[in-house]
VMD Tcl script that draws the C-alpha trace (Angstrom):
set ca {
  {0.29 0.30 0.06}
  {1.45 3.23 -0.61}
  {2.36 5.68 1.63}
  {0.53 9.04 2.22}
  {2.43 11.95 1.66}
  {0.51 13.86 4.84}
  {-0.46 12.78 8.29}
  {-3.04 14.81 9.42}
  {-3.60 15.02 13.56}
  {-6.92 15.59 15.02}
  {-9.04 15.96 17.96}
  {-12.11 14.13 18.77}
  {-14.45 14.44 15.74}
  {-17.92 15.08 17.67}
  {-16.16 17.86 19.31}
  {-13.05 19.62 17.28}
  {-13.95 22.08 15.03}
  {-10.71 23.00 14.30}
  {-9.44 19.85 13.45}
  {-12.74 19.39 10.97}
  {-11.39 22.40 9.17}
  {-8.20 20.99 7.52}
  {-9.56 17.47 7.17}
  {-12.90 18.20 5.14}
  {-10.20 20.65 3.08}
  {-8.02 17.71 2.11}
  {-11.14 15.53 1.74}
  {-13.12 17.72 -0.54}
  {-9.68 18.83 -2.64}
  {-8.72 15.11 -3.51}
  {-5.50 15.49 -1.08}
  {-4.59 12.21 0.12}
  {-3.67 11.50 4.12}
  {-3.17 9.27 6.49}
  {-5.49 10.56 9.59}
  {-4.29 10.47 12.82}
  {-6.69 11.07 16.08}
  {-5.52 12.00 19.24}
  {-8.70 12.11 22.05}
  {-8.39 15.35 23.99}
  {-8.22 16.48 27.46}
  {-7.01 12.63 28.96}
  {-4.18 11.80 31.02}
  {-1.61 11.42 27.80}
  {-3.23 13.91 25.26}
  {-1.10 16.50 26.35}
  {1.93 14.67 25.87}
  {0.74 12.64 22.68}
  {0.26 16.04 20.79}
  {2.93 17.41 21.79}
  {4.94 14.92 19.76}
  {3.82 15.96 16.49}
  {2.61 20.18 17.55}
  {4.99 22.41 19.29}
  {1.46 24.20 20.66}
  {0.51 21.54 22.17}
  {-2.78 21.69 20.32}
  {-4.92 20.10 17.35}
  {-5.03 19.72 14.37}
  {-1.39 19.17 13.27}
  {-0.29 18.20 10.04}
  {2.98 16.18 8.94}
  {4.72 16.32 5.75}
  {7.80 14.80 6.33}
  {9.54 16.40 9.07}
  {8.03 19.38 8.77}
  {4.75 20.17 11.14}
  {2.42 22.63 10.50}
  {-0.28 23.55 13.27}
  {-3.06 25.79 13.34}
  {-6.22 25.22 10.93}
  {-5.41 28.24 8.86}
  {-1.55 27.53 8.25}
  {-1.83 24.13 7.58}
  {-5.03 25.76 4.30}
  {-2.32 27.75 3.36}
  {0.46 25.55 3.36}
  {-2.04 23.39 1.45}
  {-2.70 25.71 -1.25}
  {0.84 26.53 -1.86}
  {1.88 22.81 -2.30}
  {-0.76 22.25 -4.77}
  {-1.70 25.61 -6.97}
  {-3.31 23.50 -9.19}
  {-5.86 22.48 -6.46}
  {-7.13 26.39 -6.39}
  {-8.23 26.02 -2.20}
  {-8.29 29.78 -2.74}
  {-10.35 31.42 -5.40}
  {-8.56 32.36 -8.54}
  {-9.55 35.85 -8.91}
  {-7.46 38.20 -6.81}
  {-10.25 40.23 -5.73}
  {-12.47 37.43 -4.52}
  {-9.15 35.74 -2.86}
  {-8.73 38.95 -0.74}
  {-12.35 38.52 0.41}
  {-12.07 34.62 0.82}
  {-8.70 35.49 3.20}
  {-10.47 38.33 4.78}
  {-13.87 36.62 5.84}
  {-11.68 33.37 6.75}
  {-9.63 35.11 8.80}
  {-12.59 36.90 10.49}
  {-13.66 33.26 11.25}
  {-10.03 32.16 12.70}
  {-9.95 35.21 15.12}
  {-13.44 36.04 15.95}
  {-17.18 34.92 16.89}
  {-16.01 34.02 20.60}
  {-19.18 34.74 21.81}
  {-20.60 31.56 19.48}
  {-17.63 29.64 20.34}
  {-17.92 29.36 24.02}
  {-22.03 29.34 24.30}
  {-22.24 26.64 21.09}
  {-19.81 24.41 21.17}
  {-19.69 22.09 18.29}
  {-21.22 18.48 18.75}
  {-22.16 16.27 16.22}
  {-24.04 14.09 18.69}
  {-26.82 16.19 20.67}
  {-29.05 18.38 19.74}
  {-29.65 21.27 22.10}
  {-32.48 23.73 20.12}
  {-33.16 26.49 21.31}
  {-30.01 26.63 23.27}
  {-26.45 29.35 23.88}
  {-28.35 32.44 22.70}
  {-27.10 35.02 24.11}
  {-27.17 38.67 22.70}
  {-23.69 38.46 21.30}
  {-24.27 35.57 20.09}
  {-27.18 36.15 18.54}
  {-24.90 39.08 16.93}
  {-22.42 36.73 15.48}
  {-24.96 34.47 13.76}
  {-26.34 37.52 12.08}
  {-22.59 38.45 11.24}
  {-22.03 34.86 10.21}
  {-25.58 34.80 7.53}
  {-24.33 38.38 6.18}
  {-21.12 37.09 5.33}
  {-22.31 33.65 3.69}
  {-25.38 36.11 1.76}
  {-23.17 38.44 0.10}
  {-20.45 35.53 -1.02}
  {-23.67 33.66 -2.54}
  {-24.85 36.99 -4.68}
  {-21.94 37.01 -5.98}
  {-20.96 33.28 -6.58}
  {-20.86 31.26 -9.89}
  {-21.95 27.94 -8.01}
  {-22.83 26.35 -4.76}
  {-20.37 27.72 -2.04}
  {-18.96 30.64 -0.67}
  {-17.14 31.56 -4.04}
  {-18.70 29.22 -6.57}
  {-16.64 26.56 -6.22}
  {-15.33 24.62 -2.79}
  {-12.85 26.45 -0.77}
  {-10.57 27.35 2.23}
  {-13.22 29.64 3.04}
  {-15.71 27.29 3.16}
  {-14.09 24.85 4.92}
  {-13.30 27.64 7.73}
  {-17.27 27.64 7.86}
  {-17.96 23.85 7.94}
  {-17.86 23.50 11.77}
  {-20.22 26.59 11.87}
  {-22.83 24.83 10.08}
  {-22.82 22.12 12.51}
  {-23.38 24.07 15.42}
  {-26.38 25.66 14.13}
  {-27.56 22.02 13.07}
  {-26.75 20.99 16.83}
  {-28.48 24.33 18.55}
  {-31.55 24.51 15.75}
  {-30.51 27.85 14.44}
  {-33.21 29.63 12.43}
  {-31.50 30.83 9.30}
  {-32.69 33.38 6.40}
  {-33.30 31.00 3.68}
  {-30.30 32.25 1.49}
  {-28.20 30.91 4.62}
  {-30.31 27.69 4.68}
  {-29.30 26.75 1.26}
  {-25.89 27.00 1.96}
  {-25.95 25.83 5.20}
  {-27.76 22.75 3.57}
  {-25.43 22.55 0.66}
  {-22.58 22.08 2.96}
  {-24.65 19.47 5.38}
  {-24.87 17.46 1.87}
  {-21.54 16.88 1.43}
  {-20.61 13.10 1.50}
  {-17.24 13.80 3.58}
  {-19.34 15.67 6.23}
  {-21.32 13.26 6.73}
  {-18.54 10.42 6.90}
  {-16.99 12.68 9.75}
  {-20.06 12.84 11.67}
  {-20.74 9.00 10.90}
  {-17.44 8.91 12.86}
  {-18.18 11.56 15.42}
  {-21.56 9.61 16.52}
  {-19.01 6.14 17.21}
  {-16.93 8.00 20.02}
  {-17.84 7.44 23.05}
  {-15.47 10.15 24.95}
  {-17.77 12.54 26.58}
  {-15.81 16.26 27.42}
  {-18.83 17.74 29.99}
  {-16.71 21.20 28.89}
  {-18.94 20.93 26.23}
  {-21.96 19.55 26.62}
  {-24.45 22.08 28.13}
  {-25.45 21.42 31.81}
  {-28.86 21.83 31.14}
  {-29.37 19.39 28.51}
  {-30.95 16.00 28.99}
}
mol new
graphics top color blue
foreach p $ca { graphics top sphere $p radius 0.5 }
foreach p [lrange $ca 0 end-1] q [lrange $ca 1 end] { graphics top cylinder $p $q radius 0.2 }
display resetview
């Protein structure tokens, strides 16, 4: 069997939104890789992750002796290594826009992250809302709708790109918490949810047995 060039280190599929981003990008782009899962917050988790990621966090991409950590850094590295795949839009204006909304996702939306943790196995309709969360939900819908108005294709910039990969975990959050979306945002979210690769991720998440209480709403049944 041919060895893959890349090894992608991921955490629990049920909870690790950052792991999902490069994973779905590579799957959608057809970039072969070996997957290694390290369950988070176990007794040896930190030590295992530090062997491959200097930050002690996942995801990490290994390319020979090189380690790249952080989801967006991994995406940028893959774009450089595989320019023929068009992981960013070809048009410079669209590319700048895609990078901007990806960076906004990368560094922002703290209220959403804190109050609506990714959880593929559960459903928490109506939970997690605060004024700050709702403002961030509105902003995300604005981003999606604005991109989709310009796009020639079903994704944010037409074809699936790094920008879509950055927002895939948000789609899962909106599903888990049954967030009411505008028709435009709902259509985009449904397009993402229908991706076979994402269905594979969710199926694997459902089979996981680890339960991390910090990512499970206390009032949930």
